[in-house]
C-alpha positions, 0 to 999 in steps of 0.5 A: 500500500502507498503510504498516505503521506504528503510532501509538505515542504515541496518548496524546500525539495525543489530548491535543494534540487535546483541548488545542485545545479548551481555549479553550472552557473557563473553567478551562484549567488545570483542564481540562488537568490533568483531560485528562492525569490521565484520558487513560489511563482513557479510552483503556483504556475505548475499547480495551475497548469496541472489543475487543468489536466484532463481527468484521463491524465489525472487517472494515469498519474493516480495509477502510477503513483499508487502502483509504485507502492503495490507489492505485486502485479496482481495488486497493480491490476486491481488498482487499474481495474478500479479506475472507471476510465481503464475498464475498457480495452481501448482506454487501457491500450491508450494508457499503455501507449502513454507509458511508451509500451507497444501492445497488440490491440488485438490481445485480450483485455486481461493480456494487456492488463498483465503487461501494463501491470508488469511494466509498472511493477518493473519500474516502480522505483522510478515512478515512486521517485518521479511522482510526489503527493502534494496537498494544498488546502483541501486539494491533493495533487500528484506532482513531478518535482523534476519538472518543477525544477526544470521550469525554475531553471528555464525561468532563470536562464530566460531571465539571465539571457534577457539581462545579458541581452540588454547589457549587450544592447547598451554596448552595441554588441551584436547578438543572435537569437541562438546565443545563450546567456553564457555566450552573450556574457562572453561577448560582453566580457571580451568587448570590455577587455578589448575596450580596456586594452585599447584605452591603455594603448592610447 
């Protein structure tokens, strides 16, 4: 059985994950400050987005999260059968496809159910780490911390790139759309060094 526990400190968990990526950034203090100042907004945006997920996606996540704590494939099969949505063979095939499985739609419901249950059981460690139960107010959500961390990092990269692009613009440095924040930063540093060298030589 799945332990009925909630990840109360989702914010702390995401920050810990994001901080492990800090060595990839030149300004570690700047990145840390950004992470801590924007984590709430990133979590809110994520919760708002998954709140709009279809009942189909929510049923899939429920099975994967709960299935990761079952002791055997029979228990997982019972869990799948308990979902109204997955009682039809067609929907079970769609669920298998969602999991990246290749199943023969001409197989019986029971055969497909066995394969899906075995797949979830064999990947239970991965699913138990991937999904976290999070409670906000009276609402329960099954969230993916890795996705939230990715959103936070992307937000930081986007903000950093905009900042560096603004600085490059003030210095009349040409940048192209493909340039990353780090590439623009190097152009800015090279420009400043050249300017200093030129002044010294005059």
